[in-house]
N, C-alpha and C positions, 0 to 999 in steps of 0.2 A: 293436850296442853299446848303443843306447838300451834295447833289450829286456832286456839283462842288468842294466843299472843299475836299471831299473824293478822287475825281479824281486827283486834284492837289497834294494831299498828296502821292498818288500812284506814280505819275510822279516824284515827288521829291525823294521818296525812290529809285526809279529805277535809277535816276541820281546819287545818292550817291553811290549805289552799283556798278554802272559802273565806277565811279571814283575810288572806292576802288579796283576794279579789275584791272584797268589801273595802279594804283600805285603798286599793288602787282606784276603785270607782269613786270613793269619797274625795281622793286627791284630784281626780279628773274633774269632779263637780266644782271643787273649790278653786281650781286653776282655770281661768278663762282661756279658751283656745283662740 
């Protein structure tokens, strides 16, 4: 049971980090450097 919870938590964190990276890249594209 604990292993399943730990795995889902890791997957959730990976999903959040990928969303954050996507938002950051979109913000970088929309903002001219």
